[in-house]
C-alpha positions, -999 to 999 in steps of 0.1 A, spaced: 223 -656 130 221 -632 159 192 -608 163 216 -579 172 219 -555 143 255 -546 154 268 -582 155 296 -578 129 327 -580 152 326 -542 156 315 -524 187 278 -531 193 263 -498 184 282 -492 152 265 -503 120 284 -494 88 264 -474 63 278 -472 27 247 -457 11 210 -455 17 183 -473 -2 146 -467 -8 127 -447 18 90 -454 25 70 -428 44 38 -437 62 14 -415 82 0 -432 113 -29 -424 136 -50 -443 161 -56 -468 134 -27 -490 123 -10 -482 90 15 -504 72 41 -493 46 28 -499 11 55 -523 -1 75 -551 14 111 -539 21 133 -546 -9 163 -569 -12 166 -606 -8 172 -625 25 177 -609 58 186 -572 59 184 -541 81 160 -512 78 164 -478 96 132 -466 112 124 -431 125 90 -420 138 81 -383 143 61 -391 175 60 -420 199 47 -450 180 43 -488 182 56 -511 155 50 -546 143 67 -565 114 54 -593 92 40 -601 58 7 -584 66 12 -568 100 -13 -547 120 3 -528 149 -14 -525 182 -7 -503 213 11 -532 231 37 -537 204 72 -524 206 74 -487 214 96 -464 192 103 -432 210 98 -400 189 128 -390 167 148 -421 177 165 -439 149 162 -477 153 174 -507 133 152 -537 126 161 -570 110 136 -578 82 132 -605 55 136 -586 22 108 -590 -2 85 -604 25 83 -581 56 63 -549 59 62 -527 90 30 -514 106 27 -484 129 1 -470 153 5 -438 174 11 -439 211 -8 -406 217 -2 -382 188 -4 -388 150 29 -388 131 49 -401 102 72 -432 100 102 -433 77 115 -467 68 149 -466 50 162 -498 33 199 -508 33 208 -511 -4 
């Protein structure tokens, strides 16, 4: 399976959204903070992630984000492949504290 979230035969930046699932909000600071629950669902799925300030993200079953992890620019919606029921996301600020919103695909 491709790592590209848009690999469905449609143009690469279009991801169909029929409805939105559970949203987890997590405040992050200079200390890494992970969402409280693994993302729902079974198998591989997509989550939508939005951070209110520049932040770094790491995924895994017990992740701890560090300042060298992938940067998410403030107020930029990104899509991340995750393993439902297993993966969590961890965030750490780049310079300013903020909130991360992780929305599951139902």
